[in-house]
C-alpha positions in Angstrom: 105.7 111.5 96.6 102.4 111.0 94.8 99.3 110.5 96.9 96.6 108.7 95.1 92.9 108.2 96.0 92.2 104.5 96.5 88.6 104.3 95.3 89.2 106.6 92.3 92.0 104.2 91.2 90.4 100.9 91.9 88.2 99.0 89.6 85.7 96.6 91.3 87.7 93.9 93.2 87.8 90.5 91.4 87.0 87.2 92.9 89.7 84.8 94.0 89.0 82.5 91.0 89.2 85.4 88.5 92.5 86.6 90.1 93.9 83.1 89.7 92.8 82.8 86.1 94.3 86.2 85.3 97.5 85.2 87.1 98.0 82.1 85.1 97.2 83.8 81.9 99.5 86.8 82.4 102.6 85.1 83.7 104.8 84.8 80.6 108.3 84.1 81.8 109.5 80.5 81.1 109.5 78.0 83.9 112.5 77.2 86.0 113.1 74.5 88.6 112.2 75.6 92.1 115.4 75.0 94.0 116.1 75.8 97.6 117.0 79.4 98.3 118.4 78.7 101.7 121.6 76.6 101.1 123.3 78.4 103.9 121.5 79.7 107.0 124.1 79.8 109.6 126.7 82.6 110.3 127.8 85.3 107.9 129.6 84.9 104.6 130.4 87.4 101.9 128.7 86.8 98.5 131.0 87.1 95.6 134.1 87.8 97.7 133.9 91.5 98.4 131.5 92.5 101.2 131.8 96.2 100.2 130.4 95.7 96.7 126.8 95.3 95.6 125.7 92.1 94.0 124.4 92.6 90.4 121.6 90.2 89.4 122.2 88.7 86.0 118.8 89.7 84.8 119.2 93.4 85.8 119.3 95.7 82.8 119.6 99.0 84.7 117.0 101.2 86.3 114.4 103.0 84.2 114.3 106.8 84.6 111.6 108.2 86.8 108.5 109.2 84.8 105.8 109.4 87.4 104.5 105.9 87.0 104.1 103.6 90.0 107.3 101.5 89.8 108.2 98.6 92.1 111.4 99.3 94.0 113.6 96.6 95.5 116.2 97.6 98.1 119.7 96.3 97.7 122.3 96.0 100.4 126.0 95.1 100.5 127.9 93.0 103.0 127.2 89.5 104.1 124.7 87.1 102.5 123.4 83.6 102.5 124.5 81.6 99.5 121.9 80.5 96.9 121.3 80.3 93.2 119.5 83.7 93.2 122.3 85.6 94.9 122.0 87.4 98.2 118.8 87.5 100.1 117.8 91.0 98.9 117.6 89.7 95.3 115.7 86.5 95.9 112.7 86.1 93.6 114.0 88.9 91.3 112.7 89.8 88.7 109.8 87.3 88.3 108.1 88.3 91.6 107.8 92.0 90.8 107.0 91.5 87.1 104.1 89.2 88.0 102.9 91.5 90.8 103.0 94.6 88.6 101.0 92.8 85.9 98.3 92.0 88.4 98.3 95.7 89.5 97.9 96.8 85.9 95.0 94.4 85.3 92.8 94.8 88.4 93.2 98.6 89.0 93.3 101.7 86.9 97.0 102.2 87.9 99.3 101.9 85.0 102.6 100.8 86.6 105.9 100.1 85.0 106.1 96.4 84.0 109.0 96.1 81.5 111.1 98.0 79.0 113.6 96.8 76.4 116.2 96.0 79.1 114.4 96.1 82.5 111.8 93.8 83.9 109.6 94.5 86.9 111.4 96.9 89.1 114.1 99.4 89.8 116.8 98.6 92.4 118.2 101.2 94.8 120.5 101.4 97.8 118.9 103.1 100.8 121.2 106.1 100.5 120.4 106.7 96.9 118.5 110.0 96.6 116.5 108.6 93.7 114.7 106.3 96.1 112.8 109.4 97.4 110.9 109.5 94.1 109.2 106.2 94.7 106.6 105.8 97.5 106.8 102.0 98.0 109.9 99.9 98.4 110.5 96.1 99.1 113.2 94.7 101.3 113.8 90.9 101.2 115.6 88.7 103.8 116.6 91.3 106.4 118.4 88.7 108.4 121.4 89.4 106.2 120.9 93.2 106.2 123.8 95.2 107.7 123.3 98.8 106.6 126.0 101.4 107.1 125.4 104.9 108.6 124.4 106.5 105.3 121.9 103.7 104.6 120.4 104.0 108.1 120.0 107.7 107.6 118.6 107.2 104.1 115.9 104.7 105.3 115.0 107.0 108.3 114.5 110.0 105.9 112.5 107.8 103.4 110.1 106.6 106.1 109.6 109.9 107.8 109.0 111.7 104.5 106.2 109.4 103.5 107.8 106.2 102.2 106.4 102.8 102.9 108.6 99.7 103.1 107.4 96.0 102.7 109.8 93.7 104.6 109.4 90.1 103.3 111.0 86.7 103.0 111.8 86.8 106.7 111.7 84.2 109.4 112.6 84.6 113.0 115.7 82.5 112.7 117.2 80.1 115.3 116.1 81.2 118.7 114.7 84.4 117.2 118.2 85.6 116.2 117.2 87.0 112.8 114.3 88.9 114.2 116.4 90.3 117.0 119.1 91.4 114.4 116.4 93.1 112.4 115.0 94.9 115.4 118.4 96.1 116.5 119.0 97.6 113.0 115.6 99.3 113.2 116.5 100.8 116.5 119.3 102.6 114.6 116.8 103.7 111.9 114.0 104.8 114.3 115.5 105.1 117.8 112.1 105.4 119.4 110.3 103.1 117.0 108.5 100.0 118.2 107.5 97.0 116.1 103.9 96.1 117.0 101.6 93.3 115.9 99.0 94.5 113.4 95.4 93.8 114.4 93.4 91.7 111.9 90.9 94.5 111.8 93.5 97.1 110.6 92.5 98.9 107.4 95.6 97.7 105.6 94.1 94.2 105.4 90.9 95.7 103.7 92.4 98.4 101.5 91.3 96.7 98.3 90.6 93.0 98.9 89.1 91.1 101.7 91.8 88.7 102.9 91.8 85.1 104.1 94.9 85.3 106.2 94.4 81.8 107.4 95.5 80.4 104.1 98.9 82.0 104.7 99.1 80.8 108.2 101.5 78.0 107.3 104.1 80.6 106.4 104.7 79.8 102.7 106.7 77.6 100.4 109.6 77.4 102.7 107.6 75.9 105.6 108.0 78.8 108.0 106.2 78.9 111.3 103.0 80.8 111.9 102.8 84.0 109.8 102.9 87.2 111.8 102.5 90.8 110.8 104.5 93.5 112.5 104.5 97.2 111.7 106.3 100.4 112.6 103.8 103.3 112.9 104.2 107.0 112.8 104.8 108.2 116.3 104.4 104.6 117.5 100.6 105.2 117.3 98.7 102.3 115.8 96.0 104.8 114.6 98.5 106.6 112.5 100.2 105.8 109.2 102.2 102.5 108.9 105.7 103.3 107.9 106.9 99.7 107.5 105.0 96.4 107.2 106.9 93.3 108.2 105.9 89.9 106.9 107.4 87.7 109.6 107.5 83.9 108.9 106.2 84.7 105.4 107.4 85.0 101.9 104.8 86.5 99.5 107.5 87.2 96.9 108.0 83.5 96.5 104.3 83.0 95.9 104.4 85.8 93.3 107.5 84.3 91.6 106.1 80.8 91.1 102.4 81.6 90.6 102.6 81.0 86.9 103.6 77.4 87.6 100.4 76.6 89.4 102.2 76.7 92.7 99.7 76.5 95.7 97.0 78.6 94.0 94.9 79.4 97.1 97.7 81.0 99.2 99.3 82.5 96.0 96.0 84.4 95.5 96.1 85.6 99.0 99.7 86.7 98.7 98.8 88.8 95.6 95.8 90.2 97.5 98.0 91.1 100.4 100.5 92.8 98.1 97.7 94.8 96.4 96.4 95.9 99.7 99.8 97.0 100.8 100.3 99.1 97.6 96.9 100.7 97.8 97.3 101.5 101.5 100.7 103.0 100.8 99.5 105.2 97.9 96.6 106.5 99.9 98.3 107.2 103.2 
């Protein structure tokens, strides 16, 4: 996996106002009505009838071959999902969120990420047991409340994290009585048997890797009216002074802000959501 130097990559950080102006100017996908993504939040139901098959988003045109560029990776999982117009939880906000985010990365840093090709927009999609995942240093996992990995996927994620990968967990609320959080933590016990999810201090370098953040603007949780936003992490050797392996946005959905930012949706927290994502990426590429 590539290791890049943050300050040699980064152009001077832009102001919030400039980022917002750039965001609105760059977002080119036509508008769509913002409908609820959580039409079913209880129990478990299979999406599309077969819990053993992966859902295929209608906008997916296939993965682009690895060519060394920074490329957003979205993790897919099979099994049981909540129903919604965007498919299972792992595919929510696809592909607008990552396309918008990669455009921001391209404009405010000297990184030249993949943004789009003739058929593919924004990202590649991999299962956790796909060996191709190992070529990409940063991956994104959405809505882990519906995530039920098999043994190969558990092993794949463990190898990915321990060999230098960084995972952003997003679009995740604690669930009724903390049930979704407990489910996620039980899965992570399989992935990292000795791993512990720890609250990340506001002074941690990840929140200052590129931008200064105003986390208070994200405190309301996001467009889906979550509770107080929290930031959990799994660290190398459970040591808060060592590398973060996985960053967990709890009661927060930065992908939703990215997706709808071109529609003028809540501009102040949308800016902070972009800044948080940029910081995550820069941290991951430099650690």
